ZAGU-58792 format. One record per residue (C-alpha): residue number from 1; residue in three letters; chain; x, y, z. Coordinates in nm, 4 decimals, m for minus. Each point is the difference from the previous one (the first is absolute). Layout:
REC seq type mol       xx       yy       zz
REC NUM  ALA   A        X        Y        Z
...
% end
This chain:
REC seq type mol       xx       yy       zz
REC   1  GLY   A   2.7411  m1.1979   8.5830
REC   2  ARG   A   0.0175   0.3177  m0.2906
REC   3  GLU   A   0.3134   0.0650   0.1926
REC   4  LYS   A   0.2244  m0.3336   0.0105
REC   5  LEU   A  m0.0894   0.0526  m0.4504
REC   6  PHE   A   0.2983   0.2626   0.0276
REC   7  SER   A   0.2336  m0.2164   0.2350
REC   8  GLN   A   0.1224  m0.1943  m0.2570
REC   9  ARG   A   0.1850  m0.0393  m0.3344
REC  10  TYR   A  m0.1609  m0.1189  m0.3165
REC  11  PRO   A   0.1177  m0.1374  m0.3623
REC  12  VAL   A  m0.0773   0.2230  m0.2797
REC  13  SER   A  m0.0583  m0.1052  m0.3623
REC  14  TRP   A   0.3197  m0.0094  m0.1473
REC  15  GLY   A   0.3435  m0.0472   0.1548
REC  16  SER   A   0.1086  m0.1106   0.3470
REC  17  LYS   A  m0.1123   0.3190   0.1878
REC  18  ARG   A  m0.2033  m0.0114   0.3085
REC  19  VAL   A  m0.1773   0.3222   0.0856
REC  20  ILE   A  m0.2065   0.1386   0.3049
REC  21  PRO   A  m0.3638   0.1288  m0.1906
REC  22  ASP   A  m0.0616   0.3725   0.0100
REC  23  ALA   A  m0.3588  m0.1011  m0.0073
REC  24  PHE   A  m0.2309  m0.2687  m0.0628
REC  25  VAL   A  m0.3125   0.0418  m0.2695
REC  26  THR   A  m0.3174  m0.2366   0.0306
REC  27  GLY   A  m0.3561   0.0160  m0.1195
REC  28  VAL   A  m0.3327  m0.1685  m0.0223
REC  29  ALA   A  m0.2376  m0.0635  m0.3081
REC  30  LEU   A  m0.3800  m0.0148   0.0948
REC  31  ILE   A  m0.2094  m0.1697  m0.3304
REC  32  ARG   A  m0.3542   0.2254   0.0478
REC  33  ALA   A  m0.2987  m0.2334   0.0319
REC  34  ASP   A  m0.1520   0.0927  m0.3268
REC  35  PHE   A   0.3753  m0.0728  m0.1793
REC  36  SER   A   0.0034   0.3864  m0.1536
REC  37  LYS   A   0.3128   0.0616   0.1547
REC  38  MET   A   0.2668  m0.1100   0.2364
REC  39  THR   A   0.1131   0.2591   0.2294
REC  40  ILE   A   0.3725   0.0305   0.0814
REC  41  GLY   A   0.1711   0.1377   0.2930
REC  42  LEU   A   0.3690   0.0548   0.0801
REC  43  GLY   A   0.1784   0.0500   0.2976
REC  44  VAL   A   0.3464   0.0874   0.1153
REC  45  ILE   A   0.1957  m0.0858   0.3468
REC  46  ASP   A   0.3177   0.1680   0.0720
REC  47  SER   A   0.2682  m0.0083   0.2536
REC  48  GLN   A  m0.0989   0.3091   0.1518
REC  49  GLY   A  m0.3860  m0.0658   0.0760
REC  50  LYS   A  m0.1494  m0.2607   0.1689
REC  51  GLN   A  m0.3509   0.0371  m0.2248
REC  52  MET   A  m0.0961  m0.0568  m0.3476
REC  53  LYS   A  m0.0217   0.3008  m0.2147
REC  54  SER   A  m0.2133   0.0051  m0.3033
REC  55  LEU   A   0.1926  m0.0078  m0.3420
REC  56  ALA   A  m0.2923  m0.0211  m0.2198
REC  57  GLN   A  m0.3478  m0.1399  m0.1067
REC  58  PHE   A  m0.1049  m0.0827  m0.3176
REC  59  ASP   A  m0.2866  m0.1872  m0.2006
REC  60  VAL   A   0.0431  m0.2637  m0.3178
REC  61  GLU   A  m0.2287  m0.2183  m0.1436
REC  62  PRO   A   0.0688  m0.3752   0.0917
REC  63  ASP   A   0.1098  m0.1951  m0.2562
REC  64  LEU   A   0.0482  m0.3836  m0.0847
REC  65  ASP   A   0.3346   0.0145   0.1857
REC  66  GLU   A  m0.1692   0.1712   0.3348
REC  67  LEU   A  m0.2969  m0.1964  m0.0051
REC  68  LEU   A   0.2323  m0.3493   0.0228
REC  69  GLN   A   0.2211   0.1431   0.2631
REC  70  SER   A  m0.2679   0.0827   0.1836
REC  71  GLY   A  m0.2026  m0.3102   0.0146
REC  72  GLU   A  m0.3087   0.0447  m0.1921
REC  73  SER   A  m0.1452  m0.2450  m0.2113
REC  74  PHE   A  m0.1104   0.0119  m0.3164
REC  75  THR   A  m0.0117  m0.1389  m0.3561
REC  76  VAL   A   0.0701   0.1719  m0.3448
REC  77  ARG   A  m0.1670  m0.0512  m0.3502
REC  78  GLY   A   0.0562   0.1221  m0.3222
REC  79  VAL   A   0.3740   0.0653  m0.0163
REC  80  PHE   A   0.0571  m0.3442  m0.0764
REC  81  ASP   A  m0.0889  m0.0141  m0.3685
REC  82  LYS   A   0.1810   0.0291  m0.3624
REC  83  ALA   A  m0.1222   0.3954  m0.0477
REC  84  SER   A   0.1661   0.0639   0.3628
REC  85  LEU   A   0.3533  m0.1173  m0.1129
REC  86  LYS   A  m0.0055   0.3533  m0.2439
REC  87  MET   A  m0.0137   0.2053   0.3092
REC  88  SER   A   0.3165   0.0936   0.1755
REC  89  GLU   A   0.1137  m0.1957   0.3540
REC  90  THR   A  m0.1259   0.3309   0.1939
REC  91  GLU   A  m0.3426   0.0052  m0.2173
REC  92  ARG   A  m0.0719  m0.3401   0.0921
REC  93  LYS   A   0.0947   0.0796   0.3583
REC  94  GLU   A  m0.2328   0.3244   0.0191
REC  95  LYS   A  m0.2589  m0.2262  m0.1248
REC  96  ALA   A   0.0442  m0.2769   0.2258
REC  97  SER   A   0.0044   0.2668   0.2920
REC  98  LYS   A  m0.3190   0.0856  m0.0991
REC  99  GLU   A  m0.1374  m0.3258   0.0289
REC 100  ALA   A   0.1167  m0.0836   0.2699
REC 101  VAL   A  m0.0863   0.2814   0.2062
REC 102  LEU   A  m0.3468  m0.0302  m0.1279
REC 103  THR   A  m0.0600  m0.3901   0.1206
REC 104  SER   A   0.1967   0.1003   0.3210
REC 105  LYS   A  m0.2070   0.2559   0.0619
REC 106  GLN   A  m0.3369  m0.2477  m0.1297
REC 107  ILE   A   0.1339  m0.2677   0.2442
REC 108  ARG   A  m0.0010   0.2351   0.3553
REC 109  ASN   A  m0.3422   0.1336  m0.0937
REC 110  GLU   A  m0.1303  m0.3574  m0.0305
REC 111  THR   A   0.1473  m0.0977   0.3437
REC 112  SER   A  m0.0803   0.2942   0.1874
REC 113  SER   A  m0.3014  m0.0988   0.1614
REC 114  THR   A  m0.0595   0.1189   0.3598
REC 115  THR   A  m0.2259  m0.1545   0.2730
REC 116  THR   A  m0.1256   0.1756   0.3456
REC 117  SER   A  m0.0161  m0.1718   0.3448
REC 118  THR   A  m0.3122   0.2144   0.0823
REC 119  PRO   A  m0.2558   0.1404  m0.2437
REC 120  THR   A   0.0203   0.3318   0.1272
REC 121  SER   A   0.3435   0.0785   0.0111
REC 122  SER   A   0.2550   0.0461  m0.3105
REC 123  ALA   A   0.2940   0.0667   0.2222
REC 124  SER   A  m0.0143  m0.4009   0.0667
REC 125  SER   A   0.0424  m0.1054  m0.3461
REC 126  LYS   A   0.2867  m0.2204  m0.1559
REC 127  PRO   A   0.0834  m0.1766  m0.2977
REC 128  VAL   A  m0.0997  m0.3335  m0.0321
REC 129  SER   A   0.1491  m0.3092  m0.1806
REC 130  THR   A  m0.1857  m0.0076  m0.3569
REC 131  THR   A   0.0286  m0.2071  m0.3332
REC 132  SER   A   0.1476   0.1214  m0.3118
REC 133  LYS   A  m0.0305  m0.0217  m0.3685
REC 134  LEU   A   0.2202   0.2573  m0.0808
REC 135  HIS   A   0.3533  m0.0812   0.1974
REC 136  PRO   A   0.2444  m0.1937  m0.1706
REC 137  LEU   A  m0.0195  m0.3269   0.2198
REC 138  SER   A  m0.3468   0.0035   0.0001
REC 139  PRO   A  m0.0839  m0.3710  m0.1844
REC 140  LYS   A  m0.3035   0.1907  m0.1570
REC 141  HIS   A   0.2460   0.2289  m0.1758
REC 142  PRO   A  m0.0014   0.0040  m0.3930
REC 143  ASP   A   0.3298   0.1418  m0.0789
REC 144  SER   A   0.2718  m0.1225   0.2533
REC 145  PRO   A   0.2381  m0.2289  m0.1703
REC 146  VAL   A   0.0584  m0.2094   0.3173
REC 147  SER   A  m0.1358  m0.0852   0.3564
REC 148  LEU   A   0.2195  m0.0053   0.3376
REC 149  GLU   A  m0.1123  m0.2746   0.2593
REC 150  ILE   A   0.1309   0.0785   0.3233
REC 151  ARG   A   0.0442  m0.3315   0.2217
REC 152  TYR   A   0.0396  m0.0756   0.3782
REC 153  ASP   A   0.0916  m0.3971   0.0479
REC 154  ASN   A  m0.1044  m0.0009  m0.3279
REC 155  GLN   A  m0.3760   0.1805   0.0754
REC 156  VAL   A  m0.0424   0.2144  m0.2224
REC 157  GLN   A  m0.1224   0.3218   0.1532
REC 158  PRO   A  m0.2831   0.2291  m0.1001
REC 159  ILE   A   0.0742   0.3149  m0.1196
REC 160  GLU   A  m0.2242   0.3131   0.1273
REC 161  PHE   A  m0.0189   0.3567  m0.1335
REC 162  GLN   A  m0.0441   0.3129   0.1690
REC 163  GLY   A   0.0624   0.3525  m0.1079
REC 164  GLY   A   0.1810  m0.0908  m0.3338
REC 165  VAL   A   0.2542  m0.2206   0.2559
REC 166  ALA   A  m0.0115  m0.3940  m0.0226
REC 167  MET   A   0.0470  m0.1925   0.3264
REC 168  VAL   A   0.0402  m0.3302   0.1323
REC 169  GLN   A   0.0470  m0.1584   0.3319
REC 170  GLU   A   0.3337   0.0388   0.1573
REC 171  PRO   A   0.2005  m0.3645  m0.0134
REC 172  LYS   A   0.0820  m0.1539   0.3564
REC 173  GLU   A   0.3581  m0.0416   0.1224
REC 174  GLY   A   0.1412  m0.3308  m0.1642
REC 175  GLN   A  m0.2318  m0.0152  m0.2756
REC 176  LYS   A   0.0650  m0.1250  m0.3359
REC 177  VAL   A  m0.0554   0.2769  m0.2783
REC 178  VAL   A  m0.0089  m0.0325  m0.3559
REC 179  PHE   A  m0.0735   0.1855  m0.2852
REC 180  VAL   A  m0.2082  m0.1222  m0.2933
REC 181  VAL   A  m0.0011   0.1860  m0.3530
REC 182  ARG   A  m0.2811  m0.1284  m0.2605
REC 183  ARG   A  m0.0660   0.0937  m0.2981
REC 184  LYS   A  m0.3014   0.0816  m0.1145
REC 185  LYS   A  m0.0179  m0.0263  m0.3680
REC 186  LEU   A   0.1769  m0.3076  m0.1216
REC 187  GLY   A   0.2538  m0.0184  m0.2726
REC 188  SER   A   0.0047   0.3547  m0.0222
REC 189  GLU   A   0.3752   0.2235   0.0277
REC 190  ARG   A   0.2950  m0.0539   0.2169
REC 191  TYR   A  m0.0089   0.2245   0.2854
REC 192  GLY   A   0.2551   0.1648   0.2556
REC 193  VAL   A  m0.1715  m0.0176   0.3338
REC 194  VAL   A   0.1796   0.2146   0.2810
REC 195  LEU   A  m0.1285  m0.1376   0.3035
REC 196  LYS   A   0.1276   0.1839   0.3528
REC 197  VAL   A  m0.0096  m0.0233   0.3536
REC 198  ASN   A   0.0429   0.3136   0.2214
REC 199  GLY   A   0.0962   0.1764  m0.2947
REC 200  GLU   A   0.2834  m0.2956  m0.0306
REC 201  ASN   A   0.0132  m0.1772  m0.3686
REC 202  THR   A  m0.0709  m0.3638   0.0554
REC 203  VAL   A   0.3135  m0.0319  m0.2739
REC 204  ARG   A   0.3265   0.0808   0.1436
REC 205  ARG   A  m0.1619   0.2545   0.2840
REC 206  GLU   A   0.0540   0.2747  m0.2367
REC 207  ARG   A  m0.1744   0.3267   0.1418
REC 208  LYS   A  m0.0310   0.1814  m0.3303
REC 209  PRO   A  m0.3100   0.1474  m0.2152
REC 210  ASP   A  m0.1699  m0.2866  m0.1343
REC 211  PRO   A   0.0818   0.0739  m0.3885
REC 212  LYS   A   0.3770  m0.0282   0.1362
REC 213  CYS   A  m0.0248  m0.3418   0.2146
REC 214  THR   A   0.0352  m0.3463  m0.1274
REC 215  PRO   A  m0.2994  m0.1599  m0.0797
REC 216  TRP   A  m0.1357  m0.3594   0.0297
REC 217  VAL   A  m0.0693  m0.1190  m0.3722
REC 218  MET   A  m0.3464  m0.1630  m0.0480
REC 219  GLU   A   0.0590  m0.1916  m0.3497
REC 220  ASP   A  m0.3083   0.0333  m0.2271
REC 221  ASP   A  m0.0242  m0.4094   0.0990
REC 222  ALA   A  m0.0726   0.0525   0.3677
REC 223  ASP   A  m0.2736   0.0535   0.1565
REC 224  VAL   A   0.1126  m0.0283   0.3856
REC 225  PHE   A   0.3355   0.0833   0.2209
REC 226  GLY   A   0.0462   0.0079   0.3589
REC 227  VAL   A   0.2533   0.2253   0.1754
REC 228  TYR   A   0.1226  m0.1306   0.3488
REC 229  GLY   A   0.2702   0.2679   0.0688
REC 230  TYR   A   0.2693   0.2104  m0.0668
REC 231  MET   A   0.1691  m0.1205  m0.3530
REC 232  ILE   A   0.3798   0.1101   0.1118
REC 233  ASP   A   0.1521  m0.1696  m0.3285
REC 234  ASN   A  m0.0766  m0.2823  m0.2258
REC 235  GLN   A   0.0420  m0.2497   0.2483
REC 236  THR   A  m0.0764   0.1875   0.2959
REC 237  THR   A  m0.3154   0.1115   0.1743
REC 238  GLU   A  m0.0681   0.1154   0.3436
REC 239  GLU   A  m0.3489  m0.1284   0.1359
REC 240  PHE   A  m0.2405   0.2481   0.1361
REC 241  ARG   A  m0.0087   0.0081   0.3679
REC 242  VAL   A  m0.2625   0.1383   0.2178
REC 243  LEU   A   0.1068   0.2211   0.3135
REC 244  SER   A  m0.1491  m0.0201   0.3444
REC 245  ASP   A  m0.1843   0.3165   0.1247
REC 246  ALA   A   0.3376   0.1987   0.1653
REC 247  ASP   A   0.2270  m0.1288  m0.2941
REC 248  SER   A  m0.2590   0.1358  m0.2590
REC 249  SER   A   0.0101   0.3401   0.1775
REC 250  LYS   A   0.3952   0.0107   0.0265
REC 251  ARG   A   0.0234  m0.0590  m0.3953
REC 252  GLU   A  m0.2943   0.2776  m0.0860
REC 253  ILE   A   0.3332   0.2456  m0.0421
REC 254  ASP   A   0.1641  m0.2666  m0.2654
REC 255  TYR   A  m0.2855   0.0895  m0.2625
REC 256  GLY   A  m0.1049   0.3253   0.0975
REC 257  ILE   A  m0.3456   0.0988  m0.1907
REC 258  ASP   A  m0.0173  m0.3380  m0.1740
REC 259  THR   A  m0.0760  m0.1840   0.3555
REC 260  GLY   A  m0.2693  m0.2393  m0.0454
REC 261  LEU   A  m0.0486   0.0235  m0.3736
REC 262  ILE   A   0.0184  m0.2665  m0.2775
REC 263  SER   A  m0.0254   0.1573  m0.3487
REC 264  ILE   A  m0.0229  m0.1554  m0.3377
REC 265  THR   A   0.0916   0.1663  m0.3271
REC 266  VAL   A  m0.0696  m0.1843  m0.3469
REC 267  PHE   A   0.2244   0.1408  m0.3371
REC 268  GLY   A  m0.0827  m0.1752  m0.3350
REC 269  GLU   A   0.3093  m0.0772  m0.2039
REC 270  GLN   A   0.1143   0.2742  m0.2353
REC 271  LYS   A   0.0573  m0.1609  m0.3834
REC 272  VAL   A  m0.0308   0.3118  m0.1747
REC 273  PRO   A   0.1427   0.3324   0.1531
REC 274  PRO   A  m0.1970   0.3263   0.0093
REC 275  THR   A   0.1041   0.3476  m0.1818
REC 276  PRO   A   0.3466   0.0981   0.1865
REC 277  ASP   A  m0.1050   0.3593   0.1520
REC 278  PRO   A   0.1790   0.2721  m0.1421
REC 279  ILE   A   0.3374   0.0736   0.1138
REC 280  VAL   A   0.0739   0.2442   0.2592
REC 281  SER   A   0.2849   0.2023  m0.0680
REC 282  ALA   A   0.0154   0.2378   0.3012
REC 283  ASP   A   0.1884  m0.0858   0.2952
REC 284  ASP   A  m0.2613   0.0434   0.2646
REC 285  GLY   A  m0.2098  m0.1857  m0.2130
REC 286  ASP   A   0.3023  m0.2871  m0.0379
REC 287  ASP   A   0.0321  m0.0078   0.3995
REC 288  PHE   A  m0.3408  m0.0260   0.0846
REC 289  ALA   A  m0.0431  m0.3378  m0.2356
REC 290  LEU   A   0.3027  m0.1393   0.1701
REC 291  LEU   A  m0.1626   0.0793   0.3571
REC 292  ILE   A  m0.2768  m0.1692  m0.1151
REC 293  ASN   A   0.0769  m0.3229  m0.2033
REC 294  ALA   A   0.3364  m0.0911   0.1575
REC 295  GLU   A   0.1272  m0.2016   0.2531
REC 296  ARG   A   0.2990   0.0760   0.2615
REC 297  PRO   A   0.3054  m0.1945  m0.0766
REC 298  LYS   A   0.0890  m0.2662   0.2622
REC 299  GLU   A   0.3561   0.1362   0.0646
REC 300  THR   A   0.0239   0.3751   0.0849
REC 301  PRO   A   0.1503   0.1616  m0.3272
REC 302  SER   A   0.3363   0.1916   0.0856
REC 303  THR   A  m0.0849   0.3449  m0.2107
REC 304  LEU   A  m0.3109   0.2060  m0.0673
REC 305  ALA   A   0.0555  m0.1224  m0.3805
REC 306  SER   A   0.0141  m0.3182   0.0681
REC 307  LEU   A  m0.3235  m0.0209   0.1989
REC 308  GLN   A  m0.1476   0.1750  m0.2781
REC 309  ARG   A   0.1134  m0.2900  m0.2492
REC 310  SER   A  m0.0806  m0.2599   0.2155
REC 311  LEU   A  m0.3944   0.1098  m0.0100
REC 312  ARG   A  m0.0159   0.0603  m0.3488
REC 313  GLY   A   0.0907  m0.3413  m0.0581
REC 314  ALA   A  m0.2824  m0.1423   0.2688
REC 315  GLY   A  m0.3122  m0.0378  m0.1284
REC 316  PRO   A  m0.3489  m0.1642   0.1120
REC 317  PHE   A  m0.1116  m0.2363  m0.0136
REC 318  GLY   A  m2.1622  m0.3651   3.0357
REC 319  LEU   A   0.1469  m0.3799   0.1289
REC 320  LYS   A   0.1531   0.0074   0.3559
REC 321  THR   A   0.2862  m0.1920  m0.1348
REC 322  ARG   A   0.1953   0.1629  m0.2393
REC 323  GLY   A   0.1988  m0.1340  m0.2929
REC 324  LEU   A   0.2572   0.1756  m0.1921
REC 325  ILE   A   0.0959  m0.2331  m0.3819
REC 326  VAL   A   0.3741  m0.0247   0.0595
REC 327  GLU   A   0.3036  m0.1686  m0.1784
REC 328  GLY   A   0.0548  m0.3580   0.1675
REC 329  ARG   A   0.2134  m0.3215  m0.0265
REC 330  LYS   A   0.2222  m0.0152  m0.3375
REC 331  LYS   A  m0.1382  m0.3080  m0.2292
REC 332  ALA   A   0.1673  m0.1111  m0.3319
REC 333  LEU   A  m0.2202   0.0739  m0.3161
REC 334  ASP   A   0.0692  m0.0405  m0.3230
REC 335  VAL   A  m0.1646   0.3048  m0.2106
REC 336  GLY   A   0.0420   0.0314  m0.3865
REC 337  LYS   A   0.1107   0.3332  m0.1843
REC 338  THR   A  m0.1498   0.1523  m0.2793
REC 339  LYS   A  m0.0173   0.2940  m0.2224
REC 340  PHE   A  m0.2382   0.2202   0.0198
REC 341  LYS   A  m0.1003   0.3991  m0.0796
REC 342  GLY   A  m0.3007   0.1147   0.1868
REC 343  ASP   A  m0.1509   0.2953  m0.0855
REC 344  THR   A   0.0696   0.3256   0.2000
REC 345  VAL   A  m0.4171   0.0309   0.0373
REC 346  PRO   A  m0.1132  m0.2971   0.1946
REC 347  LEU   A  m0.3721  m0.1732  m0.0737
REC 348  MET   A  m0.0783   0.0176   0.3939
REC 349  SER   A   0.1315   0.0886   0.3322
REC 350  ALA   A  m0.1832  m0.1131   0.3648
REC 351  THR   A   0.1067   0.0610   0.3306
REC 352  VAL   A  m0.1422  m0.2139   0.2800
REC 353  ARG   A   0.0173   0.1035   0.4046
REC 354  TYR   A   0.0975  m0.2998   0.2185
REC 355  TYR   A   0.1617   0.1177   0.3085
REC 356  ASN   A  m0.1056   0.3846   0.1635
REC 357  PRO   A   0.3518   0.1491   0.1726
REC 358  ALA   A  m0.0339   0.1188   0.3543
REC 359  ASP   A  m0.0505   0.3682  m0.0814
REC 360  LEU   A  m0.2816  m0.0883  m0.2252
REC 361  PRO   A  m0.3663  m0.0291   0.0956
REC 362  PRO   A  m0.1553  m0.3697  m0.1585
REC 363  GLY   A  m0.1129   0.0609  m0.3402
REC 364  ILE   A   0.2592   0.2454  m0.1008
% end
């Protein structure tokens, strides 16, 4: 399989040239159970060797972005008051990262109960489902701004918690899936809600990091809204459709590690921008900022310089019957547009597993 990677030509990042690569670099990132470190390992495959060679391994402290992309659930407090506006953007993010790591760790510890099938054998211990007061989707959580209902054929599915993971039963083929977002505190601020299924945003099917996705805007006088499918544009939606066992397995490769996940991230409205970060003058700092914040242009630039200009102009904003939730038939739906400047720090983020891919055991 690796040999086939070198049997064709690939487009480069600028211009019309297509080349055969000299090597492919891949990697994995693992966050430790205590959230103290994230270990990153890089490997390289060249055209001469059939085995992957180790390139580098190092540890970093996980921050807010890594927690969002890894599917951890957390709430963030203490960075939305007026005093925090005196902090720079980086300082606010560092403070939010510490709070998110703390709450993620508390959730995992709270929901990591185990049981044993026999009183004398510790080897038979296994995780059990439990209730939670700390998970953002728990109805008892005092700080989460919204709740999420997952409905199959209009029946609300109970959410169970295990090892820090929220889970619901898999839907059956043909069942109608709807998500209902409810505001917990009436009359509060506007929210931007990013709701993803299998890693795809339900608005425009974007596969960007949550802070850069187009959100559903929950006005301050709205207490509930429903999501019935993927909103393709302001007049069209693709209703959710539950696949059969066989078809679900075929589609798993389309979504990778996001297969079987439902995630919700809530952003408050940024009415007053925080203190800007100091300007980084070094070339490497400028390039790093581009990689972090920019979005790749839709059309391939003709030169490296035009690619750099484009990037600088871009900015963020176990059941027997399996059932993967995917796009279904198109339906006319008129959705209004409104201006919304979301905070770069989310109020909460939560992930629910509804489906176990074929290469994962139940409950993982």
